[in-house]
Backbone as a chain_set.jsonl record, in Angstrom:
{"seq": "XXXXXXXXXXXXXXXXXXXXXXXXXXXXXXXXXXXXXXXXXXXXXXXXXXXXXXXXXXXXXXXXXXXXXXXXXXXXXXXXXXXXXXXXXXXXXXXXXXXXXXXXXXXXXXXXXXXXXXXXXXXXXXXXXXXXXXXXXXXXXXXXXXXXXXXXXXXXXXXXXXXXXXXXXXXXXXXXXX", "coords": {"N": [[-10.268, -19.898, -18.953], [-10.089, -21.206, -21.534], [-11.805, -23.64, -20.908], [-14.388, -22.727, -20.381], [-14.921, -22.082, -23.315], [-14.6, -24.758, -24.276], [-17.024, -26.158, -22.837], [-19.063, -24.404, -23.886], [-19.392, -24.497, -26.02], [-18.906, -27.424, -26.508], [-21.634, -28.017, -25.223], [-23.89, -26.51, -27.195], [-23.047, -28.417, -29.515], [-24.944, -30.036, -28.412], [-27.325, -29.336, -27.544], [-29.695, -30.729, -27.712], [-29.461, -33.059, -25.92], [-28.672, -34.123, -22.741], [-26.653, -34.513, -21.372], [-23.671, -34.789, -19.362], [-21.609, -32.865, -18.242], [-18.54, -31.874, -17.396], [-15.472, -29.738, -16.333], [-12.494, -29.826, -14.406], [-10.169, -28.358, -12.679], [-7.586, -28.546, -11.735], [-5.458, -27.556, -8.338], [-2.54, -28.066, -6.431], [-2.223, -31.338, -6.704], [-0.561, -33.929, -5.266], [0.782, -37.216, -5.032], [1.454, -40.691, -5.231], [4.048, -42.475, -7.781], [5.546, -39.857, -9.179], [7.599, -39.939, -10.61], [8.449, -39.685, -13.073], [7.437, -37.352, -14.002], [9.594, -35.469, -13.177], [10.489, -32.884, -13.608], [8.166, -31.218, -13.512], [6.813, -32.778, -10.749], [5.001, -32.458, -7.889], [5.883, -30.477, -5.396], [5.332, -31.974, -2.787], [6.737, -34.613, -3.89], [9.161, -33.656, -4.823], [10.352, -32.345, -2.665], [10.665, -34.486, -0.77], [12.792, -35.931, -2.358], [14.498, -33.946, -2.478], [15.061, -34.171, 0.421], [15.69, -37.053, 1.33], [18.203, -37.092, -0.481], [19.817, -35.332, 0.453], [19.655, -34.542, 2.741], [18.197, -32.082, 3.628], [15.688, -29.498, 2.981], [14.99, -27.634, 0.02], [14.038, -24.157, 0.272], [12.106, -21.288, -1.014], [13.783, -18.061, 0.625], [12.121, -14.833, 1.499], [9.658, -13.239, -0.693], [8.104, -11.398, -2.495], [6.44, -9.993, -0.311], [5.902, -12.726, 1.758], [7.416, -13.775, 3.911], [9.961, -16.168, 4.636], [9.823, -19.601, 3.656], [6.945, -19.612, 3.829], [5.258, -18.921, 1.647], [2.097, -19.658, -0.15], [0.189, -22.732, -1.144], [-2.621, -24.501, -1.882], [-2.573, -27.686, -1.881], [-3.071, -31.092, -2.885], [-4.34, -34.428, -2.186], [-4.355, -37.138, -4.838], [-6.005, -38.762, -4.12], [-7.92, -37.693, -2.719], [-8.736, -36.139, -4.803], [-9.839, -38.199, -6.38], [-11.647, -38.472, -4.879], [-13.66, -36.479, -5.47], [-13.948, -36.701, -8.499], [-15.211, -39.625, -7.986], [-17.472, -38.002, -6.841], [-18.768, -36.847, -8.678], [-19.62, -38.585, -10.535], [-21.312, -39.889, -10.09], [-23.87, -38.047, -8.931], [-25.011, -37.774, -12.034], [-26.384, -35.399, -12.901], [-25.335, -32.955, -11.99], [-23.416, -30.465, -13.677], [-20.639, -28.477, -15.584], [-17.765, -26.071, -14.815], [-15.45, -26.55, -12.169], [-13.513, -26.324, -9.302], [-10.882, -28.262, -8.019], [-9.388, -28.826, -5.102], [-8.782, -29.019, -2.032], [-9.86, -26.4, -0.69], [-7.987, -25.386, 1.363], [-5.948, -23.478, 2.574], [-1.496, -24.307, 2.039], [1.762, -23.545, 3.819], [4.592, -23.849, 2.158], [6.787, -24.454, 3.889], [5.237, -25.292, 5.672], [4.179, -28.201, 4.526], [6.825, -29.506, 4.001], [8.293, -28.936, 6.843], [5.814, -31.386, 7.707], [7.128, -33.939, 6.166], [9.752, -33.638, 6.987], [9.196, -34.249, 9.745], [7.836, -36.604, 9.381], [9.738, -38.984, 8.063], [11.483, -38.311, 10.225], [13.966, -36.786, 10.51], [16.264, -34.6, 8.822], [16.442, -31.043, 8.194], [16.017, -27.459, 6.952], [16.372, -25.687, 4.069], [16.764, -22.442, 3.268], [16.35, -20.332, 0.586], [17.463, -18.066, -1.802], [15.114, -16.233, -3.589], [14.603, -16.82, -6.691], [15.12, -15.025, -9.676], [14.849, -15.525, -11.769], [12.273, -16.121, -11.563], [11.043, -14.536, -10.405], [8.306, -11.599, -10.936], [6.547, -13.523, -11.751], [5.626, -15.213, -10.262], [2.844, -16.795, -8.298], [2.352, -16.499, -5.347], [0.261, -17.603, -3.638], [-2.277, -19.792, -3.875], [-5.137, -20.854, -3.553], [-8.468, -22.972, -3.614], [-11.411, -22.059, -4.116], [-13.951, -24.123, -3.529], [-16.687, -23.813, -3.037], [-18.633, -23.976, -5.127], [-18.936, -27.065, -5.598], [-19.411, -27.428, -3.139], [-21.435, -26.599, -2.449], [-23.714, -27.901, -4.671], [-23.776, -30.099, -3.091], [-21.656, -31.821, -2.013], [-19.963, -33.465, -0.25], [-17.884, -34.439, 1.461], [-14.801, -35.013, 3.116], [-11.626, -33.565, 2.958], [-8.109, -34.772, 3.562], [-6.125, -32.754, 5.448], [-2.185, -31.217, 5.288], [-1.273, -32.212, 6.289], [-1.845, -35.044, 7.126], [-2.352, -36.369, 4.737], [-0.236, -35.885, 3.52], [1.162, -38.441, 5.196], [-0.826, -40.263, 4.278], [0.458, -40.729, 2.041], [2.459, -41.615, 2.488], [2.746, -43.431, 4.041], [2.084, -45.78, 2.012], [3.699, -45.985, 0.59], [7.115, -47.017, -0.873], [10.392, -46.045, -0.522], [10.994, -44.193, -3.552], [8.688, -43.474, -4.046], [6.589, -44.845, -4.685], [4.246, -47.029, -5.059], [4.367, -49.361, -2.722]], "CA": [[-11.098, -19.47, -19.884], [-10.146, -22.551, -22.467], [-12.355, -24.852, -20.601], [-15.68, -22.261, -20.611], [-15.24, -22.12, -24.141], [-14.921, -25.969, -24.559], [-18.2, -26.574, -22.226], [-20.038, -24.192, -24.512], [-19.083, -25.577, -27.695], [-20.236, -28.914, -26.773], [-23.723, -27.536, -25.244], [-24.2, -26.316, -28.316], [-23.482, -29.284, -30.32], [-25.868, -31.123, -27.817], [-28.132, -29.134, -26.892], [-31.151, -31.928, -27.803], [-28.614, -33.85, -25.173], [-28.779, -34.145, -21.218], [-25.247, -34.985, -21.16], [-23.112, -34.211, -17.839], [-20.544, -31.976, -18.599], [-17.841, -31.077, -16.636], [-14.288, -29.342, -16.413], [-11.938, -29.772, -13.537], [-9.123, -27.119, -12.578], [-6.671, -29.076, -9.762], [-4.672, -27.148, -7.626], [-1.59, -28.325, -6.252], [-2.116, -32.686, -6.331], [0.581, -34.687, -5.132], [0.973, -38.685, -4.478], [2.533, -41.567, -5.714], [4.228, -42.336, -9.174], [5.455, -38.985, -9.635], [9.145, -39.735, -10.754], [8.381, -39.162, -14.614], [7.142, -36.041, -14.23], [10.793, -35.057, -12.99], [10.284, -31.07, -13.043], [7.102, -31.285, -13.072], [6.592, -33.282, -9.864], [4.984, -31.713, -7.049], [6.206, -29.585, -4.49], [5.63, -33.314, -1.862], [7.804, -35.352, -4.326], [10.367, -33.229, -4.851], [10.459, -31.819, -0.994], [10.662, -35.673, -0.225], [13.945, -36.271, -3.182], [15.533, -33.607, -1.655], [15.409, -34.978, 1.703], [16.746, -38.01, 0.393], [19.083, -36.792, -0.926], [20.62, -33.97, 0.884], [18.876, -34.215, 4.538], [17.871, -31.014, 3.624], [14.934, -29.202, 1.851], [14.977, -26.076, -0.026], [12.518, -23.315, 0.655], [12.402, -19.828, -0.671], [13.364, -17.166, 1.076], [11.174, -14.111, 1.622], [9.76, -12.107, -1.304], [6.403, -10.441, -2.538], [5.516, -10.238, 1.248], [5.377, -13.517, 2.26], [7.97, -14.203, 4.557], [10.672, -17.433, 3.892], [8.78, -20.267, 3.404], [4.871, -19.102, 3.435], [4.281, -19.322, 0.065], [0.86, -20.591, -0.026], [-0.812, -23.968, -1.924], [-3.911, -25.477, -1.788], [-2.165, -28.77, -1.784], [-4.383, -31.629, -2.64], [-4.249, -35.492, -2.376], [-4.572, -37.446, -5.462], [-6.708, -39.597, -3.506], [-9.167, -36.996, -2.642], [-9.537, -35.657, -6.117], [-10.656, -39.582, -7.067], [-13.081, -38.609, -4.597], [-14.021, -35.805, -6.008], [-14.332, -37.234, -9.417], [-16.377, -40.247, -8.214], [-19.049, -37.864, -6.81], [-19.502, -36.055, -10.006], [-19.746, -39.629, -11.811], [-22.17, -40.509, -8.925], [-24.36, -37.076, -9.863], [-25.044, -37.092, -13.724], [-26.963, -34.197, -13.262], [-24.371, -32.067, -12.074], [-22.807, -29.907, -15.148], [-19.853, -27.314, -15.025], [-16.072, -25.975, -14.407], [-15.026, -26.655, -10.858], [-11.885, -26.242, -8.663], [-10.557, -29.259, -7.549], [-8.115, -28.532, -4.001], [-9.115, -28.573, -0.488], [-9.997, -25.285, 0.526], [-7.221, -25.083, 2.533], [-3.562, -23.348, 1.829], [-0.622, -24.349, 3.505], [2.636, -22.557, 3.682], [5.849, -24.707, 1.878], [7.257, -24.881, 5.159], [3.751, -27.183, 6.804], [5.067, -29.078, 3.852], [8.221, -29.312, 4.456], [8.032, -30.003, 8.543], [5.422, -33.41, 7.564], [8.247, -34.423, 5.551], [10.645, -34.433, 7.912], [8.568, -34.818, 10.918], [7.156, -38.339, 8.971], [11.482, -39.342, 8.287], [12.776, -38.106, 11.367], [15.52, -36.272, 10.141], [16.251, -33.359, 7.907], [16.23, -29.762, 8.199], [15.01, -26.613, 5.534], [17.483, -24.736, 3.598], [16.611, -20.967, 2.219], [18.045, -19.801, -0.808], [17.041, -16.619, -2.115], [14.633, -16.538, -4.915], [14.832, -17.154, -8.402], [15.086, -13.78, -10.243], [13.767, -16.257, -13.395], [10.961, -16.403, -10.689], [10.173, -12.804, -9.725], [6.926, -11.059, -11.15], [5.634, -14.287, -12.733], [5.529, -16.661, -9.607], [2.026, -16.752, -7.143], [2.361, -16.296, -3.573], [-0.745, -17.569, -2.604], [-3.43, -20.071, -4.597], [-6.82, -21.784, -2.618], [-9.159, -23.514, -4.442], [-12.835, -22.05, -3.776], [-14.753, -25.38, -3.477], [-18.01, -23.449, -2.814], [-19.275, -24.438, -6.278], [-19.47, -27.763, -5.622], [-19.784, -28.06, -1.414], [-23.31, -25.843, -2.7], [-24.162, -28.795, -4.532], [-24.074, -31.236, -2.072], [-20.606, -32.999, -2.151], [-19.668, -33.03, 1.773], [-16.588, -35.394, 1.785], [-13.533, -34.331, 4.253], [-10.777, -33.623, 2.732], [-7.302, -35.091, 4.118], [-4.959, -31.83, 5.467], [-1.519, -31.664, 4.658], [-0.244, -33.66, 7.386], [-2.831, -36.734, 7.133], [-2.15, -36.234, 2.98], [1.401, -36.978, 3.049], [1.486, -39.705, 5.882], [-1.593, -41.269, 3.728], [1.141, -41.119, 0.399], [3.672, -42.251, 2.088], [2.599, -44.726, 4.077], [1.677, -47.111, 0.535], [5.131, -45.86, -0.744], [7.913, -47.132, -0.622], [11.463, -44.653, -1.149], [10.837, -43.8, -4.273], [7.51, -42.667, -4.117], [5.718, -45.715, -5.724], [3.392, -47.853, -4.245], [4.963, -50.627, -2.397]], "C": [[-11.39, -21.161, -20.99], [-11.421, -23.067, -22.129], [-14.029, -24.48, -20.649], [-15.978, -22.524, -22.267], [-15.568, -23.995, -24.687], [-16.228, -26.442, -23.782], [-18.646, -25.887, -23.444], [-20.367, -24.477, -25.263], [-19.588, -27.055, -27.63], [-21.712, -29.515, -26.145], [-24.125, -27.422, -26.01], [-24.529, -27.138, -29.12], [-24.19, -30.034, -29.946], [-26.561, -30.729, -27.049], [-29.085, -30.297, -27.23], [-30.436, -32.739, -26.549], [-28.61, -33.234, -23.748], [-27.979, -34.49, -20.769], [-24.608, -34.245, -20.016], [-21.439, -34.023, -19.107], [-19.445, -31.847, -17.357], [-16.049, -31.1, -16.527], [-13.76, -29.61, -14.811], [-11.032, -28.857, -13.638], [-8.283, -27.552, -11.341], [-6.038, -28.405, -10.08], [-3.528, -28.126, -7.222], [-1.265, -30.039, -6.253], [-0.8, -33.462, -6.457], [0.081, -36.451, -4.699], [1.555, -39.738, -5.459], [2.845, -41.174, -6.909], [4.417, -40.942, -9.633], [6.719, -38.818, -10.468], [8.9, -39.769, -12.053], [8.085, -37.913, -14.829], [8.344, -35.078, -13.562], [10.448, -33.572, -12.812], [8.968, -30.875, -12.849], [6.196, -31.584, -12.364], [5.856, -32.366, -9.169], [5.601, -31.607, -5.668], [7.223, -31.299, -3.612], [6.78, -34.112, -2.288], [9.178, -35.205, -4.36], [11.126, -32.509, -3.482], [11.711, -33.652, -0.593], [12.391, -36.379, -0.937], [14.931, -35.425, -2.18], [16.036, -34.364, -0.35], [16.342, -36.176, 1.478], [17.675, -38.224, 0.367], [20.349, -35.97, -0.722], [20.433, -33.753, 2.479], [18.883, -32.93, 4.641], [16.935, -30.944, 2.544], [14.628, -28.037, 2.134], [14.161, -25.254, -0.426], [12.871, -21.782, -0.42], [12.541, -18.802, 0.303], [12.201, -16.074, 1.081], [10.787, -13.756, 0.304], [8.097, -12.024, -1.346], [5.782, -10.434, -1.157], [5.084, -11.281, 2.199], [6.457, -13.776, 3.434], [8.912, -15.497, 4.09], [9.934, -18.38, 4.56], [7.504, -20.475, 3.329], [4.53, -18.406, 2.716], [3.266, -19.57, 0.62], [0.443, -21.322, -1.242], [-1.653, -24.406, -1.127], [-3.158, -26.655, -2.421], [-3.538, -30.108, -1.594], [-4.035, -33.17, -3.11], [-4.315, -35.837, -3.669], [-5.364, -38.304, -5.519], [-8.081, -38.58, -3.389], [-9.781, -36.201, -3.995], [-10.231, -36.691, -6.791], [-11.379, -39.143, -6.638], [-14.046, -37.962, -4.983], [-14.582, -36.133, -7.3], [-15.736, -38.04, -9.186], [-17.706, -39.64, -8.089], [-19.949, -37.251, -7.966], [-20.119, -37.199, -11.081], [-20.944, -39.96, -11.033], [-23.609, -39.169, -8.94], [-24.231, -36.305, -10.869], [-25.72, -35.278, -13.534], [-26.507, -32.825, -13.005], [-23.519, -31.93, -13.362], [-22.101, -28.487, -14.424], [-17.893, -26.762, -15.004], [-16.071, -25.647, -12.911], [-13.528, -26.857, -10.527], [-11.634, -27.668, -7.989], [-9.418, -28.845, -7.073], [-9.114, -28.795, -2.933], [-9.809, -27.578, 0.119], [-9.342, -24.436, 0.711], [-5.346, -24.066, 2.04], [-2.727, -23.487, 2.915], [0.579, -24.061, 2.754], [3.854, -24.148, 2.652], [6.46, -25.139, 2.757], [6.394, -25.873, 5.782], [4.11, -28.023, 6.185], [6.194, -30.014, 4.275], [8.57, -30.226, 5.786], [7.238, -31.335, 8.213], [6.386, -33.953, 7.019], [9.494, -34.907, 6.504], [10.471, -34.606, 8.722], [8.188, -36.521, 10.265], [8.67, -39.007, 8.784], [12.166, -39.366, 9.291], [13.596, -37.896, 11.286], [15.504, -35.503, 8.935], [15.859, -31.689, 8.406], [15.956, -29.115, 6.261], [16.507, -25.541, 5.21], [16.945, -23.831, 3.234], [17.252, -20.708, 1.972], [17.132, -19.103, -0.904], [16.277, -16.823, -3.609], [15.08, -15.991, -5.513], [14.565, -15.531, -9.334], [14.188, -14.179, -11.498], [12.285, -15.933, -12.729], [9.824, -15.04, -10.631], [9.324, -12.154, -11.313], [6.163, -12.005, -12.299], [5.522, -15.407, -11.569], [4.025, -16.134, -8.569], [2.42, -17.117, -6.151], [1.818, -17.322, -3.094], [-2.01, -18.337, -3.418], [-4.224, -21.417, -3.46], [-7.367, -22.111, -3.628], [-10.661, -23.034, -3.902], [-13.482, -23.411, -4.28], [-16.219, -25.004, -2.902], [-18.6, -24.068, -3.515], [-19.898, -25.999, -5.877], [-19.924, -28.353, -4.062], [-21.414, -27.357, -1.24], [-23.931, -26.893, -3.097], [-24.496, -29.875, -3.897], [-22.762, -31.99, -1.37], [-19.819, -31.941, -0.498], [-18.532, -33.713, 1.67], [-15.528, -34.332, 2.365], [-12.156, -34.395, 3.089], [-9.398, -33.951, 3.456], [-6.662, -33.528, 4.413], [-4.014, -32.395, 5.15], [-0.527, -32.171, 5.252], [-0.669, -35.435, 7.128], [-2.548, -36.811, 5.757], [-1.231, -37.107, 2.995], [1.474, -38.056, 3.956], [0.639, -40.513, 4.864], [-0.041, -42.022, 2.244], [2.498, -42.007, 1.131], [3.716, -43.682, 3.347], [2.383, -46.496, 3.342], [2.758, -47.144, -0.154], [5.956, -46.288, -0.188], [9.596, -45.829, -0.833], [11.48, -44.005, -2.207], [9.545, -42.978, -4.79], [6.145, -43.571, -4.516], [5.332, -46.696, -4.519], [4.004, -49.147, -3.903], [4.542, -52.192, -3.048]], "O": [[-12.377, -21.884, -21.123], [-12.266, -22.992, -23.021], [-14.885, -25.341, -20.85], [-17.031, -23.064, -22.605], [-16.555, -24.361, -25.325], [-16.578, -27.487, -24.33], [-18.71, -26.699, -24.367], [-21.537, -24.783, -25.495], [-20.357, -27.67, -28.369], [-22.44, -30.498, -26.282], [-25.089, -28.179, -26.127], [-25.65, -27.172, -29.627], [-24.45, -30.95, -30.725], [-26.729, -31.276, -25.959], [-28.846, -31.027, -26.268], [-31.408, -33.267, -26.01], [-28.552, -32.016, -23.578], [-28.13, -34.924, -19.627], [-25.012, -33.115, -19.739], [-20.77, -34.554, -19.993], [-19.955, -31.694, -16.248], [-15.391, -32.138, -16.607], [-14.647, -29.599, -13.958], [-10.944, -28.374, -14.767], [-8.304, -27.029, -10.226], [-5.699, -28.16, -11.238], [-3.632, -29.195, -7.825], [-0.135, -30.313, -5.85], [-0.129, -33.601, -7.479], [-0.96, -36.693, -4.088], [2.123, -39.367, -6.486], [2.435, -40.127, -7.41], [3.595, -40.575, -10.472], [6.957, -37.733, -10.997], [10.006, -40.26, -12.28], [8.472, -37.355, -15.856], [8.039, -33.895, -13.413], [10.114, -33.197, -11.688], [8.664, -30.255, -11.83], [5.037, -31.224, -12.574], [5.902, -31.251, -9.689], [5.78, -32.58, -4.935], [8.387, -31.699, -3.6], [7.697, -34.383, -1.512], [10.088, -35.998, -4.116], [12.322, -32.226, -3.421], [12.901, -33.809, -0.319], [13.085, -37.133, -0.255], [15.782, -35.859, -1.404], [17.093, -34.967, -0.167], [17.573, -36.14, 1.47], [18.261, -39.172, 0.889], [21.412, -35.896, -1.338], [20.999, -32.935, 3.203], [19.47, -32.423, 5.597], [16.934, -31.664, 1.545], [14.285, -27.418, 3.141], [13.5, -25.475, -1.441], [14.025, -21.352, -0.425], [11.517, -18.52, 0.925], [11.168, -16.516, 0.579], [11.816, -13.943, -0.346], [7.216, -12.41, -0.578], [4.649, -10.876, -0.97], [4.289, -11.122, 3.125], [5.69, -14.268, 4.262], [8.554, -15.925, 2.993], [9.46, -18.244, 5.688], [6.994, -21.459, 2.794], [3.747, -17.461, 2.813], [3.262, -19.742, 1.839], [0.322, -20.712, -2.304], [-1.533, -24.665, 0.07], [-3.115, -26.591, -3.65], [-4.457, -30.197, -0.781], [-3.521, -33.325, -4.218], [-4.37, -34.761, -4.264], [-5.67, -38.81, -6.599], [-9.129, -38.819, -3.989], [-10.927, -35.788, -4.167], [-11.081, -36.428, -7.64], [-12.33, -38.987, -7.404], [-15.187, -38.423, -4.987], [-15.786, -35.889, -7.382], [-16.843, -37.746, -9.638], [-18.739, -40.041, -8.626], [-21.163, -37.168, -8.154], [-20.81, -36.972, -12.074], [-21.748, -40.498, -11.795], [-24.648, -39.828, -8.971], [-23.81, -35.161, -11.04], [-25.349, -34.257, -14.112], [-26.972, -31.799, -13.502], [-23.027, -32.865, -13.993], [-22.456, -27.768, -13.49], [-17.003, -27.561, -15.294], [-16.606, -24.632, -12.464], [-12.634, -27.361, -11.206], [-12.593, -28.049, -7.317], [-8.478, -28.508, -7.794], [-10.315, -28.728, -3.191], [-10.322, -27.699, 1.231], [-9.505, -23.23, 0.525], [-4.261, -24.17, 1.469], [-2.842, -23.14, 4.09], [0.689, -24.182, 1.534], [3.546, -25.336, 2.747], [6.832, -26.307, 2.638], [6.699, -26.96, 6.272], [4.523, -28.972, 6.851], [6.179, -31.117, 4.823], [8.904, -31.402, 5.93], [7.847, -32.39, 8.391], [6.619, -34.928, 7.733], [10.001, -36.011, 6.703], [11.373, -35.266, 9.239], [8.394, -37.503, 10.978], [8.786, -39.831, 9.691], [13.158, -40.064, 9.501], [14.44, -38.582, 11.861], [14.707, -35.795, 8.044], [14.818, -31.459, 9.021], [15.817, -29.638, 5.155], [17.299, -24.936, 5.931], [16.141, -24.299, 2.429], [18.408, -20.604, 2.382], [16.063, -19.257, -0.315], [16.764, -17.439, -4.556], [15.781, -14.987, -5.383], [13.382, -15.204, -9.43], [13.266, -13.579, -12.051], [11.324, -15.542, -13.392], [8.632, -14.751, -10.738], [9.739, -12.282, -12.465], [5.502, -11.649, -13.275], [5.319, -16.553, -11.968], [4.151, -15.016, -8.069], [2.915, -18.241, -6.071], [2.404, -18.047, -2.291], [-2.905, -17.54, -3.699], [-3.843, -22.443, -2.896], [-6.932, -21.667, -4.691], [-11.118, -23.854, -3.105], [-13.462, -23.669, -5.484], [-16.871, -25.881, -2.336], [-19.306, -24.92, -2.978], [-21.115, -26.182, -5.834], [-20.567, -29.377, -3.833], [-22.247, -27.497, -0.344], [-24.795, -27.279, -2.31], [-25.491, -30.545, -4.174], [-22.865, -32.642, -0.331], [-19.479, -30.846, -0.05], [-17.837, -32.841, 2.19], [-15.469, -33.128, 2.112], [-11.903, -35.442, 2.491], [-9.391, -33.132, 4.375], [-6.7, -32.905, 3.352], [-4.054, -33.565, 4.769], [0.627, -32.477, 4.951], [-0.056, -36.497, 7.014], [-2.485, -38.033, 5.62], [-1.138, -38.307, 2.736], [2.041, -38.967, 3.354], [1.221, -41.517, 4.452], [0.237, -43.138, 1.804], [3.275, -42.778, 0.567], [4.523, -44.608, 3.42], [2.456, -47.651, 3.76], [3.015, -47.861, -1.121], [5.937, -46.171, 1.037], [9.421, -44.754, -1.406], [12.067, -42.935, -2.039], [9.461, -42.117, -5.665], [4.996, -43.145, -4.627], [5.9, -46.996, -3.469], [4.147, -49.994, -4.785], [5.144, -53.198, -2.674]]}, "num_chains": 1, "name": "protein.A"}
């Protein structure tokens, strides 16, 4: 809602100018250089660190109608986000508020399996769903990318497996660039 208010405010102040105004709602972005984000780092980063430190990735047991590990998010590589931003910059006539995700949700188990397969070892440990998150947890998120697609955005997004491989192929053990 604040995005909408901000765009209307800027439009009102600049009604004689035809400047591009874009707000992006980023979904679950992952990529290198997340160490400084600590608890706010992506599940991809957190799972990788868990695997390296304990040889296990912890996922939630069933909750809210979802089986264990089956809660879903729209995970998007930071590199795919950059492609969206570049496309918007190259298309100056486009203004509005848009989602920045892949339009496809993956389970946390999918993410964990991709990381385990890439690293070559490890297992998933299911933990009880935390009381503190009950009634406040989103079990499913997925970006509606149709508005950008309708405007001509045609880039393909990396699926979670390819995105994780790309990130890990360019990063060292701390998920920082080599």
